[in-house]
C-alpha angles and dihedrals in degrees: 000000000000115000098355121140135206090245092058093044089050091049092053092048094049096058096079090038090056089049095053094044091052091049091049093051090052090050092047091056093043096050095044084097091065094044092049094047095049097047094034090235115165112241144102093301091056089046090056093050091049091048092050088051091050094041090237098165099179090058093048093049089047090050092051092048092051091048093048092049092051093051089048092051091048091051089048090052090050090052093049089050090051091054090049092049093046092052089053086064093049097093090068092049090048091052093053094244094113128019127190090270098049136275121005118279096255091054091051091050092048089051090049090050092049090051090051092051091051093049092047096246121158 
């Protein structure tokens, strides 16, 4: 590729990785209840299970608010990382090598001409 750099390539590769890591952190927090219940570890998951058994609604609501807040913070962090990774790809867009819709116009035209010559077009 003409004018690409390792930083831009790594930034493009890291976007799906950041997505999966963010989803896994959310799942890790959500499934802590199961782990703490199975292994009888003291923690917030065990607190929730005990609160459900005792019908302690304020503790249940507080737990849910904390978990929802953590998931929102994780999603915010993922969005901030997205913007940082997208700005790492900005130098190629500024040089005209890549625009927001794909390769620059002259590269698309040369690709179309090459396809015509292969297919035998005039």
